[in-house]
mmCIF file as gemmi writes it, N, C-alpha and C atoms, coordinates in Angstrom:
data_model
loop_
_atom_site.group_PDB
_atom_site.id
_atom_site.type_symbol
_atom_site.label_atom_id
_atom_site.label_alt_id
_atom_site.label_comp_id
_atom_site.label_asym_id
_atom_site.label_entity_id
_atom_site.label_seq_id
_atom_site.pdbx_PDB_ins_code
_atom_site.Cartn_x
_atom_site.Cartn_y
_atom_site.Cartn_z
_atom_site.occupancy
_atom_site.B_iso_or_equiv
_atom_site.pdbx_formal_charge
_atom_site.auth_seq_id
_atom_site.auth_asym_id
_atom_site.pdbx_PDB_model_num
ATOM 1 N N . ALA Axp A 1 ? 0.845 -1.188 0 1 0 ? 1 A 1
ATOM 2 C CA . ALA Axp A 1 ? 0 0 0 1 0 ? 1 A 1
ATOM 3 C C . ALA Axp A 1 ? 0.883 1.241 0 1 0 ? 1 A 1
ATOM 4 N N . THR Axp A 2 ? 0.331 2.315 -0.493 1 0 ? 2 A 1
ATOM 5 C CA . THR Axp A 2 ? 1.036 3.587 -0.544 1 0 ? 2 A 1
ATOM 6 C C . THR Axp A 2 ? 0.291 4.601 0.314 1 0 ? 2 A 1
ATOM 7 N N . VAL Axp A 3 ? 1.015 5.374 1.091 1 0 ? 3 A 1
ATOM 8 C CA . VAL Axp A 3 ? 0.425 6.439 1.9 1 0 ? 3 A 1
ATOM 9 C C . VAL Axp A 3 ? 0.809 7.764 1.272 1 0 ? 3 A 1
ATOM 10 N N . THR Axp A 4 ? -0.194 8.617 1.047 1 0 ? 4 A 1
ATOM 11 C CA . THR Axp A 4 ? 0.034 9.94 0.484 1 0 ? 4 A 1
ATOM 12 C C . THR Axp A 4 ? -0.561 10.963 1.441 1 0 ? 4 A 1
ATOM 13 N N . GLU Axp A 5 ? 0.19 12.007 1.756 1 0 ? 5 A 1
ATOM 14 C CA . GLU Axp A 5 ? -0.31 13.064 2.627 1 0 ? 5 A 1
ATOM 15 C C . GLU Axp A 5 ? -0.494 14.335 1.819 1 0 ? 5 A 1
ATOM 16 N N . GLY Axp A 6 ? -1.453 15.158 2.244 1 0 ? 6 A 1
ATOM 17 C CA . GLY Axp A 6 ? -1.697 16.407 1.549 1 0 ? 6 A 1
ATOM 18 C C . GLY Axp A 6 ? -2.412 17.389 2.46 1 0 ? 6 A 1
ATOM 19 N N . ILE Axp A 7 ? -2.797 18.495 1.884 1 0 ? 7 A 1
ATOM 20 C CA . ILE Axp A 7 ? -3.491 19.558 2.604 1 0 ? 7 A 1
ATOM 21 C C . ILE Axp A 7 ? -4.881 19.694 2.006 1 0 ? 7 A 1
ATOM 22 N N . ALA Axp A 8 ? -5.879 19.866 2.868 1 0 ? 8 A 1
ATOM 23 C CA . ALA Axp A 8 ? -7.263 20.016 2.404 1 0 ? 8 A 1
ATOM 24 C C . ALA Axp A 8 ? -7.855 21.306 2.968 1 0 ? 8 A 1
ATOM 25 N N . GLU Axp A 9 ? -8.956 21.732 2.37 1 0 ? 9 A 1
ATOM 26 C CA . GLU Axp A 9 ? -9.651 22.918 2.85 1 0 ? 9 A 1
ATOM 27 C C . GLU Axp A 9 ? -10.269 22.649 4.221 1 0 ? 9 A 1
ATOM 28 N N . LYS Axp A 10 ? -10.446 23.699 5.015 1 0 ? 10 A 1
ATOM 29 C CA . LYS Axp A 10 ? -11.04 23.561 6.353 1 0 ? 10 A 1
ATOM 30 C C . LYS Axp A 10 ? -12.433 22.938 6.295 1 0 ? 10 A 1
ATOM 31 N N . LYS Axp A 11 ? -13.153 23.189 5.231 1 0 ? 11 A 1
ATOM 32 C CA . LYS Axp A 11 ? -14.516 22.666 5.067 1 0 ? 11 A 1
ATOM 33 C C . LYS Axp A 11 ? -14.542 21.135 5.099 1 0 ? 11 A 1
ATOM 34 N N . CYS Axp A 12 ? -13.427 20.492 4.81 1 0 ? 12 A 1
ATOM 35 C CA . CYS Axp A 12 ? -13.357 19.024 4.826 1 0 ? 12 A 1
ATOM 36 C C . CYS Axp A 12 ? -13.601 18.459 6.22 1 0 ? 12 A 1
ATOM 37 N N . LYS Axp A 13 ? -13.453 19.266 7.254 1 0 ? 13 A 1
ATOM 38 C CA . LYS Axp A 13 ? -13.745 18.806 8.618 1 0 ? 13 A 1
ATOM 39 C C . LYS Axp A 13 ? -15.223 18.449 8.779 1 0 ? 13 A 1
ATOM 40 N N . ASP Axp A 14 ? -16.087 18.951 7.876 1 0 ? 14 A 1
ATOM 41 C CA . ASP Axp A 14 ? -17.525 18.66 7.93 1 0 ? 14 A 1
ATOM 42 C C . ASP Axp A 14 ? -17.879 17.325 7.277 1 0 ? 14 A 1
ATOM 43 N N . LEU Axp A 15 ? -16.907 16.676 6.637 1 0 ? 15 A 1
ATOM 44 C CA . LEU Axp A 15 ? -17.172 15.39 5.994 1 0 ? 15 A 1
ATOM 45 C C . LEU Axp A 15 ? -17.43 14.32 7.04 1 0 ? 15 A 1
ATOM 46 N N . LYS Axp A 16 ? -18.169 13.305 6.626 1 0 ? 16 A 1
ATOM 47 C CA . LYS Axp A 16 ? -18.501 12.203 7.523 1 0 ? 16 A 1
ATOM 48 C C . LYS Axp A 16 ? -17.966 10.895 6.944 1 0 ? 16 A 1
ATOM 49 N N . PRO Axp A 17 ? -17.724 9.89 7.796 1 0 ? 17 A 1
ATOM 50 C CA . PRO Axp A 17 ? -17.271 8.595 7.285 1 0 ? 17 A 1
ATOM 51 C C . PRO Axp A 17 ? -18.209 8.065 6.191 1 0 ? 17 A 1
ATOM 52 N N . ASN Axp A 18 ? -17.617 7.465 5.184 1 0 ? 18 A 1
ATOM 53 C CA . ASN Axp A 18 ? -18.281 6.897 4.006 1 0 ? 18 A 1
ATOM 54 C C . ASN Axp A 18 ? -18.691 7.93 2.963 1 0 ? 18 A 1
ATOM 55 N N . ASP Axp A 19 ? -18.467 9.234 3.203 1 0 ? 19 A 1
ATOM 56 C CA . ASP Axp A 19 ? -18.671 10.227 2.146 1 0 ? 19 A 1
ATOM 57 C C . ASP Axp A 19 ? -17.655 9.953 1.044 1 0 ? 19 A 1
ATOM 58 N N . ILE Axp A 20 ? -18.062 10.16 -0.191 1 0 ? 20 A 1
ATOM 59 C CA . ILE Axp A 20 ? -17.139 10.034 -1.317 1 0 ? 20 A 1
ATOM 60 C C . ILE Axp A 20 ? -16.981 11.415 -1.927 1 0 ? 20 A 1
ATOM 61 N N . VAL Axp A 21 ? -15.742 11.872 -2.018 1 0 ? 21 A 1
ATOM 62 C CA . VAL Axp A 21 ? -15.445 13.207 -2.529 1 0 ? 21 A 1
ATOM 63 C C . VAL Axp A 21 ? -14.295 13.127 -3.526 1 0 ? 21 A 1
ATOM 64 N N . GLN Axp A 22 ? -14.155 14.194 -4.306 1 0 ? 22 A 1
ATOM 65 C CA . GLN Axp A 22 ? -13.048 14.252 -5.257 1 0 ? 22 A 1
ATOM 66 C C . GLN Axp A 22 ? -11.995 15.213 -4.729 1 0 ? 22 A 1
ATOM 67 N N . PHE Axp A 23 ? -10.778 14.697 -4.569 1 0 ? 23 A 1
ATOM 68 C CA . PHE Axp A 23 ? -9.652 15.549 -4.234 1 0 ? 23 A 1
ATOM 69 C C . PHE Axp A 23 ? -9.027 15.978 -5.548 1 0 ? 23 A 1
ATOM 70 N N . GLU Axp A 24 ? -8.956 17.286 -5.749 1 0 ? 24 A 1
ATOM 71 C CA . GLU Axp A 24 ? -8.443 17.843 -6.999 1 0 ? 24 A 1
ATOM 72 C C . GLU Axp A 24 ? -7.048 17.309 -7.307 1 0 ? 24 A 1
ATOM 73 N N . ARG Axp A 25 ? -6.844 16.946 -8.551 1 0 ? 25 A 1
ATOM 74 C CA . ARG Axp A 25 ? -5.57 16.411 -9.059 1 0 ? 25 A 1
ATOM 75 C C . ARG Axp A 25 ? -5.155 15.104 -8.386 1 0 ? 25 A 1
ATOM 76 N N . PHE Axp A 26 ? -6.109 14.421 -7.752 1 0 ? 26 A 1
ATOM 77 C CA . PHE Axp A 26 ? -5.801 13.137 -7.113 1 0 ? 26 A 1
ATOM 78 C C . PHE Axp A 26 ? -6.807 12.076 -7.519 1 0 ? 26 A 1
ATOM 79 N N . GLY Axp A 27 ? -8.077 12.361 -7.329 1 0 ? 27 A 1
ATOM 80 C CA . GLY Axp A 27 ? -9.118 11.394 -7.669 1 0 ? 27 A 1
ATOM 81 C C . GLY Axp A 27 ? -10.168 11.312 -6.574 1 0 ? 27 A 1
ATOM 82 N N . PHE Axp A 28 ? -11.036 10.33 -6.716 1 0 ? 28 A 1
ATOM 83 C CA . PHE Axp A 28 ? -12.114 10.151 -5.752 1 0 ? 28 A 1
ATOM 84 C C . PHE Axp A 28 ? -11.626 9.324 -4.568 1 0 ? 28 A 1
ATOM 85 N N . VAL Axp A 29 ? -12.057 9.732 -3.38 1 0 ? 29 A 1
ATOM 86 C CA . VAL Axp A 29 ? -11.684 9.025 -2.158 1 0 ? 29 A 1
ATOM 87 C C . VAL Axp A 29 ? -12.925 8.81 -1.29 1 0 ? 29 A 1
ATOM 88 N N . ARG Axp A 30 ? -12.864 7.766 -0.47 1 0 ? 30 A 1
ATOM 89 C CA . ARG Axp A 30 ? -13.914 7.51 0.516 1 0 ? 30 A 1
ATOM 90 C C . ARG Axp A 30 ? -13.356 7.898 1.875 1 0 ? 30 A 1
ATOM 91 N N . ILE Axp A 31 ? -14.085 8.752 2.576 1 0 ? 31 A 1
ATOM 92 C CA . ILE Axp A 31 ? -13.642 9.223 3.884 1 0 ? 31 A 1
ATOM 93 C C . ILE Axp A 31 ? -13.817 8.101 4.909 1 0 ? 31 A 1
ATOM 94 N N . ASP Axp A 32 ? -12.77 7.836 5.673 1 0 ? 32 A 1
ATOM 95 C CA . ASP Axp A 32 ? -12.816 6.798 6.7 1 0 ? 32 A 1
ATOM 96 C C . ASP Axp A 32 ? -12.944 7.419 8.092 1 0 ? 32 A 1
ATOM 97 N N . LYS Axp A 33 ? -12.098 8.4 8.406 1 0 ? 33 A 1
ATOM 98 C CA . LYS Axp A 33 ? -12.126 9.06 9.717 1 0 ? 33 A 1
ATOM 99 C C . LYS Axp A 33 ? -11.869 10.549 9.545 1 0 ? 33 A 1
ATOM 100 N N . VAL Axp A 34 ? -12.505 11.353 10.391 1 0 ? 34 A 1
ATOM 101 C CA . VAL Axp A 34 ? -12.245 12.793 10.424 1 0 ? 34 A 1
ATOM 102 C C . VAL Axp A 34 ? -11.944 13.161 11.87 1 0 ? 34 A 1
ATOM 103 N N . ASN Axp A 35 ? -10.685 13.438 12.153 1 0 ? 35 A 1
ATOM 104 C CA . ASN Axp A 35 ? -10.231 13.893 13.471 1 0 ? 35 A 1
ATOM 105 C C . ASN Axp A 35 ? -9.349 15.104 13.209 1 0 ? 35 A 1
ATOM 106 N N . VAL Axp A 36 ? -8.202 15.166 13.866 1 0 ? 36 A 1
ATOM 107 C CA . VAL Axp A 36 ? -7.224 16.209 13.549 1 0 ? 36 A 1
ATOM 108 C C . VAL Axp A 36 ? -6.76 15.998 12.111 1 0 ? 36 A 1
ATOM 109 N N . LYS Axp A 37 ? -6.592 14.725 11.74 1 0 ? 37 A 1
ATOM 110 C CA . LYS Axp A 37 ? -6.267 14.361 10.357 1 0 ? 37 A 1
ATOM 111 C C . LYS Axp A 37 ? -7.483 13.687 9.739 1 0 ? 37 A 1
ATOM 112 N N . ILE Axp A 38 ? -7.578 13.77 8.423 1 0 ? 38 A 1
ATOM 113 C CA . ILE Axp A 38 ? -8.639 13.082 7.691 1 0 ? 38 A 1
ATOM 114 C C . ILE Axp A 38 ? -8.018 11.841 7.059 1 0 ? 38 A 1
ATOM 115 N N . ILE Axp A 39 ? -8.617 10.699 7.3 1 0 ? 39 A 1
ATOM 116 C CA . ILE Axp A 39 ? -8.155 9.449 6.698 1 0 ? 39 A 1
ATOM 117 C C . ILE Axp A 39 ? -9.127 9.107 5.574 1 0 ? 39 A 1
ATOM 118 N N . ALA Axp A 40 ? -8.596 8.937 4.368 1 0 ? 40 A 1
ATOM 119 C CA . ALA Axp A 40 ? -9.434 8.627 3.21 1 0 ? 40 A 1
ATOM 120 C C . ALA Axp A 40 ? -8.749 7.556 2.375 1 0 ? 40 A 1
ATOM 121 N N . TYR Axp A 41 ? -9.545 6.772 1.664 1 0 ? 41 A 1
ATOM 122 C CA . TYR Axp A 41 ? -9.022 5.71 0.808 1 0 ? 41 A 1
ATOM 123 C C . TYR Axp A 41 ? -9.346 6.008 -0.644 1 0 ? 41 A 1
ATOM 124 N N . TYR Axp A 42 ? -8.352 5.826 -1.495 1 0 ? 42 A 1
ATOM 125 C CA . TYR Axp A 42 ? -8.5 6.011 -2.934 1 0 ? 42 A 1
ATOM 126 C C . TYR Axp A 42 ? -9.616 5.108 -3.431 1 0 ? 42 A 1
ATOM 127 N N . ALA Axp A 43 ? -10.535 5.666 -4.208 1 0 ? 43 A 1
ATOM 128 C CA . ALA Axp A 43 ? -11.745 4.921 -4.564 1 0 ? 43 A 1
ATOM 129 C C . ALA Axp A 43 ? -11.853 4.511 -6.028 1 0 ? 43 A 1
ATOM 130 N N . HIS Axp A 44 ? -10.82 4.709 -6.866 1 0 ? 44 A 1
ATOM 131 C CA . HIS Axp A 44 ? -10.939 4.17 -8.206 1 0 ? 44 A 1
ATOM 132 C C . HIS Axp A 44 ? -9.844 3.21 -8.566 1 0 ? 44 A 1
ATOM 133 N N . LYS Axp A 45 ? -10.076 2.549 -9.697 1 0 ? 45 A 1
ATOM 134 C CA . LYS Axp A 45 ? -9.088 1.579 -10.191 1 0 ? 45 A 1
ATOM 135 C C . LYS Axp A 45 ? -8.25 2.23 -11.254 1 0 ? 45 A 1
């Protein structure tokens, strides 16, 4: 597995687990956890 870190807008703190969003220039991800850090999993093949 590969781990990638980045910076997101403050509004991302409003996301909930299982939301699917598009991170610009990265792709679609499924949100797993939202704490101090946001944990998301790449959602395409």
